ZAGU-856009 format. One record per residue (C-alpha): residue number from 1; residue in one letter; x, y, z. Coordinates in Angstrom, 3 decimals, padded with zeros to 6 digits. Example, Ala and Ser with C-alpha at 12.3 -4.5 7.8 and 13.67 -1.06 7.14 Angstrom:
<sites>
<1,'A',<012.300,-004.500,007.800>>
<2,'S',<013.670,-001.060,007.140>>
</sites>
This chain:
<sites>
<1,'M',<102.560,049.474,-076.258>>
<2,'G',<104.177,047.545,-079.001>>
<3,'P',<104.543,044.040,-080.670>>
<4,'P',<104.188,040.592,-078.881>>
<5,'G',<107.357,039.891,-077.222>>
<6,'S',<108.435,044.475,-076.898>>
<7,'A',<109.325,044.821,-073.480>>
<8,'P',<105.315,046.237,-072.208>>
<9,'W',<104.553,043.188,-073.704>>
<10,'S',<105.940,040.189,-071.731>>
<11,'I',<105.581,042.433,-068.606>>
<12,'L',<101.976,042.235,-069.052>>
<13,'L',<102.034,038.902,-069.835>>
<14,'E',<103.999,038.319,-066.731>>
<15,'L',<101.149,039.958,-064.229>>
<16,'Y',<098.612,038.330,-066.375>>
<17,'L',<099.771,034.865,-065.932>>
<18,'N',<100.170,035.576,-061.896>>
<19,'S',<096.654,036.897,-061.465>>
<20,'D',<095.825,033.652,-060.112>>
<21,'R',<098.387,032.650,-058.157>>
<22,'C',<097.450,034.619,-054.266>>
<23,'M',<101.495,036.078,-054.080>>
<24,'P',<102.329,039.595,-056.957>>
<25,'L',<105.118,040.154,-057.725>>
<26,'S',<108.266,042.355,-057.068>>
<27,'L',<109.857,044.434,-060.244>>
<28,'G',<113.065,041.926,-059.506>>
<29,'D',<110.479,038.708,-060.095>>
<30,'I',<109.658,040.554,-063.263>>
<31,'A',<112.850,040.939,-063.971>>
<32,'L',<113.500,037.669,-064.011>>
<33,'L',<110.490,036.414,-065.875>>
<34,'T',<110.793,038.496,-068.685>>
<35,'G',<114.517,038.430,-069.074>>
<36,'I',<114.054,042.747,-069.698>>
<37,'A',<117.116,044.374,-066.867>>
<38,'P',<115.849,045.390,-063.528>>
<39,'T',<116.190,049.402,-065.130>>
<40,'T',<114.133,048.553,-068.196>>
<41,'S',<111.771,047.360,-066.347>>
<42,'L',<111.363,050.151,-063.692>>
<43,'G',<111.220,052.723,-066.595>>
<44,'W',<108.805,050.709,-069.512>>
<45,'L',<106.676,049.509,-065.174>>
<46,'D',<106.561,053.434,-064.884>>
<47,'A',<104.907,053.792,-068.419>>
<48,'L',<102.786,050.831,-068.267>>
<49,'L',<101.623,052.793,-064.284>>
<50,'T',<100.675,056.182,-065.850>>
<51,'M',<098.589,054.251,-068.263>>
<52,'D',<096.430,052.467,-066.102>>
<53,'L',<097.741,049.142,-066.055>>
<54,'V',<099.499,048.432,-063.334>>
<55,'A',<099.931,049.401,-059.966>>
<56,'K',<102.295,049.180,-058.050>>
<57,'E',<102.812,048.804,-053.329>>
<58,'S',<104.642,048.888,-050.480>>
<59,'D',<105.374,045.345,-048.957>>
<60,'P',<104.094,045.806,-045.786>>
<61,'G',<106.880,043.247,-044.484>>
<62,'D',<109.856,044.937,-045.940>>
<63,'R',<108.712,049.231,-047.407>>
<64,'R',<112.569,048.047,-050.012>>
<65,'R',<110.439,045.430,-051.205>>
<66,'I',<107.403,046.766,-053.868>>
<67,'H',<104.649,044.525,-055.305>>
<68,'V',<103.096,044.822,-058.998>>
<69,'T',<099.808,043.680,-059.939>>
<70,'L',<098.353,044.545,-063.221>>
<71,'T',<094.785,046.403,-062.464>>
<72,'P',<091.292,046.006,-063.438>>
<73,'H',<092.277,048.312,-067.325>>
<74,'G',<095.536,046.357,-067.159>>
<75,'T',<093.129,042.689,-068.173>>
<76,'E',<090.841,044.409,-070.232>>
<77,'V',<093.746,044.991,-071.860>>
<78,'T',<095.498,041.645,-072.344>>
<79,'E',<093.314,039.882,-072.782>>
<80,'Q',<091.972,041.907,-075.614>>
<81,'L',<095.519,041.033,-076.543>>
<82,'L',<095.853,037.924,-075.663>>
<83,'S',<092.180,037.275,-078.060>>
<84,'D',<093.552,039.978,-081.443>>
<85,'L',<097.251,037.661,-081.936>>
<86,'G',<095.166,033.969,-081.390>>
<87,'R',<092.679,035.988,-084.271>>
<88,'V',<095.709,036.958,-086.292>>
<89,'F',<097.731,033.574,-085.359>>
<90,'A',<094.404,031.600,-086.574>>
<91,'H',<094.435,033.192,-090.282>>
<92,'S',<096.764,032.828,-090.521>>
<93,'C',<096.833,028.951,-090.091>>
<94,'K',<093.869,029.203,-092.707>>
<95,'T',<096.417,030.871,-095.686>>
<96,'Q',<098.860,028.476,-095.393>>
</sites>
């Protein structure tokens, strides 16, 4: 998946942070929020889709617009990554 701050991690984190809002994120929203070029975002989203971490669906009001959400598996993986990162951070603070 890559280290924290990498493109796939950034995408998962933005989707996770947005998951309790009622409006799903579009491909354009993800590119804007992560600072990742839309074409690069699309490539990473396809990879995350293959890993069953995200789901894509067409906007019923505008077929050109695609909404992206975390799958239950994607939520679980993101929460585990955040937990692991928290443990690493806590450990590094104790050793300094």
